[in-house]
ZAMARGU-4260 file (C-alpha; in steps of 0.2 Angstrom, whole numbers, plus 5000, padded with zeros to 4 digits):
<rodrens>
0) 5323/5681/5373 | 5308/5670/5378 | 5310/5661/5362 | 5328/5657/5364 | 5326/5652/5379
5) 5312/5639/5374 | 5325/5630/5362 | 5338/5624/5374 | 5348/5612/5370 | 5361/5605/5385
10) 5380/5597/5375 | 5392/5588/5382 | 5403/5582/5368 | 5391/5567/5361 | 5375/5575/5360
15) 5367/5581/5343 | 5372/5598/5345 | 5354/5607/5340 | 5344/5619/5349 | 5345/5640/5348
20) 5361/5640/5361 | 5370/5624/5373 | 5376/5629/5390 | 5389/5620/5398 | 5386/5617/5414
25) 5404/5613/5422 | 5408/5629/5417 | 5392/5638/5417 | 5393/5647/5400 | 5378/5649/5388
30) 5384/5650/5368 | 5372/5655/5354 | 5370/5640/5340 | 5369/5646/5321 | 5352/5644/5323
35) 5350/5655/5340 | 5357/5667/5330 | 5348/5668/5313 | 5331/5669/5327 | 5342/5681/5337
40) 5344/5692/5322 | 5324/5690/5311 | 5317/5696/5330 | 5330/5711/5329 | 5332/5715/5312
45) 5345/5715/5307 | 5354/5706/5294 | 5371/5702/5305 | 5373/5706/5322 | 5392/5703/5324
50) 5390/5719/5310 | 5375/5730/5317 | 5376/5728/5335 | 5394/5733/5345 | 5402/5721/5355
55) 5396/5729/5372 | 5381/5725/5365 | 5381/5705/5361 | 5389/5703/5377 | 5375/5710/5387
60) 5363/5698/5375 | 5373/5684/5378 | 5376/5689/5397 | 5356/5692/5400 | 5355/5672/5390
65) 5370/5669/5402 | 5359/5676/5420 | 5339/5667/5413 | 5347/5649/5408 | 5362/5648/5421
70) 5360/5654/5440 | 5346/5652/5451 | 5335/5664/5462 | 5343/5657/5482 | 5358/5646/5475
75) 5371/5658/5464 | 5363/5674/5467 | 5348/5683/5479 | 5340/5697/5478 | 5343/5709/5494
80) 5331/5723/5496 | 5328/5726/5479 | 5348/5723/5473 | 5356/5708/5467 | 5372/5700/5475
85) 5378/5686/5472 | 5385/5670/5479 | 5402/5663/5482 | 5404/5644/5474 | 5414/5641/5488
90) 5411/5646/5507 | 5392/5652/5500 | 5394/5669/5509 | 5384/5685/5501 | 5398/5695/5488
95) 5400/5714/5490
</rodrens>
């Protein structure tokens, strides 16, 4: 995962779409690029992640990447008693 995190490209519609993944800060989403998918396939030693891994595994990978690249401790989440707790964007309150 660190190899992917090292090659980020924050994009807007006008920018070049290079890098391993793109961050849409407005919607807080992360999308793997073709280069990122190839790098991930090499790291996992699979020919095609979409055929060889199930939907659930790919979902976990994308969520892990999103957690590392988009969310920040003490802003969108906090760690309390060893447990990750989300912070509501509108109220700033910790969600149960």
